[in-house]
C-alpha positions as semicolon CSV with decimal commas, in nm:
position;residue;x (nm);y (nm);z (nm)
1;M;-0,331;1,116;-0,583
2;I;0,047;1,164;-0,618
3;K;0,264;1,321;-0,349
4;F;0,638;1,387;-0,357
5;D;0,766;1,433;-0,003
6;N;1,122;1,572;-0,003
7;V;1,220;1,340;-0,291
8;S;1,577;1,344;-0,422
9;L;1,761;1,122;-0,667
10;T;2,138;1,096;-0,676
11;Y;2,296;0,884;-0,950
12;P;2,596;0,655;-0,877
13;N;2,829;0,912;-1,037
14;G;2,713;1,171;-0,784
15;H;2,494;1,374;-1,020
16;K;2,170;1,489;-0,859
17;G;1,877;1,431;-1,092
18;L;1,619;1,555;-0,844
19;K;1,667;1,780;-0,541
20;N;1,418;1,792;-0,255
21;I;1,100;1,773;-0,461
22;N;0,777;1,851;-0,275
23;L;0,463;1,830;-0,489
24;E;0,104;1,717;-0,459
25;I;-0,090;1,626;-0,774
26;P;-0,462;1,566;-0,710
27;K;-0,674;1,316;-0,898
28;G;-0,782;1,428;-1,243
29;E;-0,535;1,714;-1,283
30;F;-0,363;1,778;-1,619
31;V;-0,005;1,870;-1,528
32;V;0,266;1,974;-1,773
33;V;0,631;1,969;-1,664
34;V;0,864;2,208;-1,848
35;G;1,234;2,292;-1,843
36;L;1,550;2,274;-2,049
37;S;1,720;1,949;-2,144
38;G;1,878;1,801;-1,833
39;A;1,646;1,988;-1,598
40;G;1,508;1,662;-1,454
41;K;1,172;1,645;-1,633
42;S;1,199;1,283;-1,747
43;T;1,351;1,184;-1,415
44;L;1,056;1,334;-1,229
45;I;0,798;1,154;-1,442
46;R;0,982;0,821;-1,449
47;S;1,024;0,826;-1,071
48;I;0,646;0,797;-1,036
49;N;0,643;0,444;-1,182
50;Q;1,002;0,381;-1,067
51;M;1,161;0,347;-1,406
52;V;1,418;0,540;-1,207
53;K;1,414;0,512;-0,828
54;P;1,464;0,813;-0,600
55;T;1,730;0,773;-0,334
56;E;1,569;0,989;-0,066
57;G;1,221;1,091;0,050
58;K;0,874;0,944;0,011
59;L;0,659;0,917;-0,301
60;F;0,293;0,837;-0,240
61;I;0,054;0,698;-0,501
62;E;-0,277;0,734;-0,322
63;D;-0,191;0,611;0,030
64;T;0,102;0,388;-0,063
65;D;0,465;0,494;-0,041
66;A;0,580;0,364;-0,379
67;L;0,943;0,366;-0,269
68;K;0,879;0,106;0,001
69;V;0,677;-0,156;-0,188
70;N;0,822;-0,497;-0,273
71;S;0,844;-0,632;-0,629
72;K;0,485;-0,760;-0,620
73;G;0,362;-0,427;-0,486
74;L;0,551;-0,246;-0,762
75;R;0,384;-0,461;-1,028
76;M;0,045;-0,379;-0,878
77;L;0,130;-0,009;-0,872
78;R;0,242;-0,010;-1,235
79;R;-0,091;-0,164;-1,339
80;D;-0,253;0,168;-1,245
81;V;0,005;0,389;-1,417
82;G;0,009;0,409;-1,798
83;M;0,320;0,533;-1,980
84;I;0,349;0,705;-2,318
85;F;0,694;0,749;-2,475
86;Q;0,836;0,989;-2,732
87;N;0,940;0,698;-2,956
88;Y;0,601;0,519;-2,913
89;N;0,764;0,199;-2,776
90;L;0,552;-0,030;-2,992
91;V;0,623;-0,381;-3,119
92;K;0,662;-0,276;-3,481
93;R;0,600;-0,617;-3,640
94;S;0,283;-0,679;-3,441
95;S;-0,061;-0,554;-3,532
96;V;-0,202;-0,237;-3,387
97;L;-0,462;-0,439;-3,195
98;R;-0,199;-0,670;-3,047
99;N;0,001;-0,368;-2,929
100;V;-0,306;-0,222;-2,762
101;L;-0,394;-0,553;-2,599
102;S;-0,051;-0,558;-2,435
103;G;-0,188;-0,286;-2,209
104;S;-0,412;-0,548;-2,048
105;L;-0,120;-0,772;-1,942
106;G;-0,153;-0,664;-1,580
107;R;-0,498;-0,825;-1,578
108;T;-0,450;-1,118;-1,819
109;G;-0,093;-1,234;-1,759
110;T;0,203;-1,293;-1,989
111;L;0,121;-1,655;-2,077
112;Q;-0,221;-1,563;-2,209
113;S;-0,061;-1,293;-2,420
114;I;0,199;-1,531;-2,565
115;L;-0,076;-1,778;-2,654
116;N;-0,297;-1,497;-2,786
117;M;-0,571;-1,605;-2,544
118;F;-0,743;-1,273;-2,486
119;S;-1,104;-1,275;-2,378
120;Q;-1,378;-1,135;-2,598
121;E;-1,423;-0,864;-2,339
122;D;-1,054;-0,765;-2,367
123;L;-1,075;-0,760;-2,747
124;Q;-1,386;-0,542;-2,744
125;F;-1,234;-0,304;-2,493
126;A;-0,913;-0,273;-2,697
127;M;-1,120;-0,184;-3,003
128;Q;-1,307;0,075;-2,799
129;C;-0,973;0,227;-2,695
130;L;-0,868;0,249;-3,060
131;D;-1,201;0,406;-3,150
132;R;-1,151;0,675;-2,887
133;V;-0,832;0,792;-3,058
134;G;-0,981;0,760;-3,406
135;I;-0,786;0,467;-3,551
136;Q;-1,012;0,165;-3,503
137;D;-0,985;0,104;-3,877
138;K;-0,609;0,042;-3,836
139;A;-0,653;-0,241;-3,585
140;Y;-0,518;-0,519;-3,808
141;Q;-0,232;-0,327;-3,972
142;R;0,126;-0,371;-3,861
143;A;0,228;-0,093;-3,628
144;D;0,525;0,004;-3,845
145;T;0,297;0,087;-4,140
146;L;0,141;0,379;-3,952
147;S;0,247;0,743;-3,945
148;G;0,414;0,888;-3,635
149;G;0,094;1,048;-3,515
150;Q;-0,100;0,725;-3,563
151;Q;0,166;0,527;-3,378
152;Q;0,143;0,768;-3,086
153;R;-0,233;0,719;-3,082
154;V;-0,172;0,344;-3,061
155;S;0,043;0,401;-2,753
156;I;-0,234;0,617;-2,602
157;A;-0,488;0,341;-2,671
158;R;-0,250;0,087;-2,513
159;S;-0,234;0,299;-2,198
160;L;-0,613;0,327;-2,193
161;C;-0,635;-0,052;-2,219
162;Q;-0,460;-0,072;-1,881
163;K;-0,759;0,109;-1,724
164;P;-0,509;0,333;-1,544
165;K;-0,562;0,591;-1,273
166;V;-0,260;0,790;-1,395
167;I;-0,105;0,840;-1,738
168;L;0,254;0,961;-1,766
169;A;0,377;1,097;-2,099
170;D;0,747;1,162;-2,162
171;E;0,774;1,408;-2,454
172;P;0,477;1,249;-2,636
173;V;0,468;1,499;-2,923
174;A;0,835;1,590;-2,964
175;S;0,866;1,385;-3,285
176;L;0,544;1,513;-3,443
177;D;0,465;1,806;-3,670
178;P;0,263;2,090;-3,505
179;P;-0,086;1,996;-3,635
180;T;-0,040;1,632;-3,534
181;A;0,103;1,738;-3,198
182;H;-0,210;1,943;-3,129
183;A;-0,432;1,650;-3,231
184;V;-0,251;1,413;-2,993
185;M;-0,272;1,667;-2,711
186;E;-0,645;1,702;-2,779
187;D;-0,680;1,324;-2,741
188;L;-0,497;1,330;-2,407
189;R;-0,698;1,625;-2,282
190;E;-1,027;1,460;-2,379
191;I;-0,931;1,138;-2,199
192;N;-0,829;1,340;-1,894
193;K;-1,164;1,516;-1,876
194;E;-1,392;1,225;-1,969
195;D;-1,224;0,957;-1,754
196;D;-1,085;1,177;-1,474
197;I;-0,742;1,022;-1,531
198;T;-0,452;1,217;-1,384
199;M;-0,207;1,326;-1,656
200;V;0,157;1,420;-1,595
201;I;0,328;1,521;-1,919
202;N;0,670;1,654;-2,019
203;L;0,660;1,912;-2,297
204;H;0,904;2,147;-2,463
205;A;0,664;2,358;-2,669
206;I;0,552;2,662;-2,473
207;D;0,235;2,707;-2,679
208;L;0,120;2,351;-2,611
209;S;0,199;2,381;-2,240
210;M;-0,007;2,696;-2,202
211;E;-0,296;2,572;-2,414
212;Y;-0,357;2,230;-2,259
213;A;-0,228;2,231;-1,900
214;D;-0,430;2,293;-1,586
215;R;-0,103;2,340;-1,403
216;I;0,257;2,393;-1,503
217;I;0,558;2,277;-1,305
218;G;0,894;2,425;-1,404
219;L;1,220;2,245;-1,331
220;R;1,577;2,370;-1,347
221;E;1,876;2,157;-1,246
222;G;1,655;1,907;-1,065
223;E;1,465;2,162;-0,858
224;V;1,112;2,300;-0,881
225;V;1,141;2,667;-0,973
226;F;0,775;2,725;-1,065
227;D;0,447;2,558;-0,974
228;G;0,119;2,724;-1,061
229;P;-0,195;2,737;-1,274
230;A;-0,141;2,763;-1,649
231;S;-0,369;3,068;-1,645
232;E;-0,102;3,259;-1,450
233;V;0,184;3,169;-1,686
234;N;0,332;3,412;-1,937
235;E;0,652;3,454;-2,135
236;Q;0,832;3,597;-1,833
237;T;0,744;3,284;-1,635
238;F;0,920;3,067;-1,893
239;E;1,221;3,298;-1,897
240;D;1,243;3,253;-1,521
241;I;1,214;2,874;-1,554
242;Y;1,473;2,849;-1,832
243;G;1,702;3,110;-1,682
244;R;1,735;3,296;-2,011
245;P;1,525;3,489;-2,267
246;I;1,269;3,296;-2,471
247;K;1,364;3,218;-2,831
248;E;1,140;3,146;-3,127
249;D;1,243;2,779;-3,124
250;D;1,116;2,748;-2,765
251;L;0,765;2,835;-2,880
252;L;0,787;2,549;-3,131
253;G;0,913;2,298;-2,879
254;E;1,278;2,290;-2,980
255;V;1,433;2,372;-2,642
256;E;1,627;2,045;-2,662
257;K;1,868;2,215;-2,902
258;E;2,017;2,394;-2,602
């Protein structure tokens, strides 16, 4: 489904964000990417939908080299790739339903969105997406009236409304308390299993990584230093990935304090 073939990314200042990445992620896998701040986790995920563009190598989404498509091809590719952000990335003044409907823009077009001309089918599907994450009753509230966990569920529903083949999540629970973080991860895991949607997620919390991932990829300084099933991961594995002993804060997802 996703294949990194010797992918590197060098920024204009000469810093290497990614170094010779070779990975294959099959359809339907739940992958968690871990590492310290600055390890290249966000860069890896954002390279998949080209929010950042690698400077070397090939990056295949299905059979298409995403690094060689034109602007139209990139728009088509992004229709199949949902994105969930740490800060939710919602239009705060708009309703929850309107935020979710924005996930259908790849099918409906910007003009229809501006004129609020969504089909009945789109409206029903958006409500179904909200129901799947348990907040259908919030559909007509402003997004900024919701709690952090509820706002993140809106962003999950928005991604579902795209009807994606892949969902990327960049630190989706970093701003949430532990119980809410687990609830959001449960939602993502359920979607992964029920819809066979490939998930690639950055996490800091070791406990969440080990509990929800099928596979864990460890990055350090832009390089893959671990790639294996979550069932084979232990505390020593994380010490090897981080390059130092595990601290209590790491278990709670506070590695970013490094």
